[in-house]
Residue, then its C-alpha position, 0 to 999 in steps of 0.5 A: m415224714t418217714l423214718n429216714a427224716a429223724r435226726i439225733a443231735p446230741s447237745i454237747l452242752s452235757a458232755d465232758f469238756a476236759r475230753l470235749g474231741e473224744e467225746i464227739s467223735n464217740v457220739v458221732k461213731a454212735g450214731a448221732d446226726w449232727i453236733h448241737f452247740d449252745v452258745m449262751d452270753n450271761h445276757y440273754v439267757p443266765n448262764l455262760t457257755i462257749g463260743p467260735m474257738v470252741c467251734q473251730a476246735i472240734r470242727p476237726y473232729t467231725t464231719a457231721p454237721i455242727d448246729v450252732h444255737l445263739m442264747v446271746e444278745p446281739v446276735d449279728s457280730l457272732i454269725p461271721m465268727f461262728a460261720k468261719a470256724g466251722a458251723d453248719i447251721i446257725t439259728f437265734h431267737p427272735e427277740a434277740s435281734k432287731h432285724i430278723d430279716r436281716s439276720l437270717a440273710l447274713i447267716r445264709d451269706h455266710g454259707c450256713k444253714a439259718g433258723l429260729v428259735f421259739n422259746p416255750g412263750t414266744p409265739l410263732h408269728y415271727l415266721d409270718y415274712v421270713m419263711d423264704k429265709i429258714d431252713v430250720i426252726l427250733l422249739m425250745s420245750v423248757n426255759p433256755g440257759f441250763g440243761g438237765q429240765s423236763f419237757i414242757p407238754s404244752t410244746l406239743q401243740k406247738i410243735r403241731e402249729a409248726r408242723h402245719r405250717i411248714d407243711t402249707y409252705r412247702a406245698t406251694g413250693g417252699q424250701e425244706i425246713f427242719l423241725e427240731v425240739d430242744g429241751g427235755v428229750k429222752v427215750d421215754n417221749i421222743g416218740e410222742i414228739y415226732a408223732a407231734g411233727a418234729d424231725t430233729f431231736v436235741a439230746g443233752s444228758a439224756i444221751f451223754g449221761k449214760p454209759d452207752y451213747a449207741k444204746v441210747i440213740a438206738e431206743m430212741r429211734s426205736e421208739i421213732a420207728k414204733v411212730a413211724r409205722 
């Protein structure tokens, strides 16, 4: 990987919802690459957040990719709705779909990049027969449902294993696949997470909880640069 491969994806779950459009504009101006959009249904995970209408409302505020993470069950009915609302990337948890291959194909058929999300206790074997339909692998480094949790250290080994899978697949002529990490990512651990093999970093309170978004994002890139040298 090179330094240019690293993407910062602030999670709007930690933004000020009373001025969400402004928050998104500001964080992109501060250097964010993607906007991470967490969808929770109080069923698959114990929290309730936002849906396609909010995605559609924020779309005019940025040209940055909107990265929709579906923490819902079932998933297929929401995929066309989020694609129509302006999502660029849609990821879901394999446990939440009865037919993983079909759900991934549905996302791509609607013009979005597709991905699978792995909870801390979810094995990577769900990737075995669907790598050709995957653009993003998202590893949760906390148990999903709430922001502000601490990074689970065992995720580092899982990142290494996922990176090995991606690199092996790419060596046989496979498409580019992003390796994204979500949960407890902050300035003091992002370098270690990058070194393990991640290239895309979701950060919520670590960015939106600070007064200067540009300063935090610059510090994150600085920590990545130390490892990339």
